[in-house]
C-alpha positions, 0 to 999 in steps of 0.5 A: 541513491538507494544505498542510503535506504534501508527497509525492514520490518517494524519492531515494538521499539519503532512505535514511538519513532514512527508516531513522532516523525509522522506527527512532526510532518503533519501525517495524522497517525495517532499513537494508538493507531501505530501501536495497533499496527504493531500488535497486528504485526505480532498476530500476523494480520499485517506486516509493516515495513519501515524505510530509513533514509540515511539512518532516519525514519522515512516512511512506511507501508503495510501488507494486510493479509485480509483486506477490508475491500470485499473483492480482495478479501473474497479472493485472498488478495493481500492489500498494500495499505497506508503507504506514506513517505515523509514529504521532504524525502519524496522522490529519493527512491524510498517509495519504490524501495518500500514497494519492491520489498512489499511486493517480494513478500506478497508474491512469495506467499500469494503470487498477487497483491492489491492496492487502493488509491485515492482519486484527487490530485494529492494522490497523483504521485501514487497513481503514477507510481502504481501505473509505472510498476505494472498495477492494473485496475481490478475492473470493478470501478470506483469505490466509495467507502469500499462499496461500488459507486452507482452511476449517476450518484454523487459522492464526495471526492475525499479519502474514501473515494478509491480505485483498486488495482492488482499486480500479479507475479510475472506482470500483466502478460501472466495475468492475461494468460491465466484469465484466458486459460492459455497454457 
C-alpha cells in the first residue's frame, strides 16, 4: 500500500492546499498558522513534512529544532509536533510513512527525537503508534501546559495534558548503554 504514499517537505505553494484540506476535514489549522509554519521552514526553525496519498494531500507533521517543552529544549532534543492524518485516510500507512521520514531527518542531525502525546481517548491511536515505534517516556511524568503535574493537583484532561517520549537512534538498547556508561 505504501507505493501510493509520497512524503516531501512543504513548499510555499502548499499553504493553500494544506489549509483547505484540513478545513474540509474539520482539523482546526487557521491559514495564518499554516503560513507561519511555512515561514519557519524558510528560517530553519521547523521542517514540515507533507504526505500525499494517491496524489492528494493526506497529512503532515513538523520537526521543531527547538522545542517549547523545557526538557527537550535544554537537552537539544528536536520535537515531532502537530502530527495529523486526514481521518478517512487513517490506517493506510500514512502516519508510519511520515514518522519514518521525520525520524530519518532527526537521527541524521541529532541522533534522538522527542514527541508529546495527549492522554485522553482520541489520542489512543497515536499513543499505540509511538509505543510500537520504540518511543519511551522521558521519565518526567505528566505535563500540563509543559509544566509538571504536581501529585494531588487537578488539571483538565484537555489537549494541554501530555506525556513526552523520546527515541534514540538505534533504539532503547543503545539508550540504555549510553545511560549506563557501557562501552
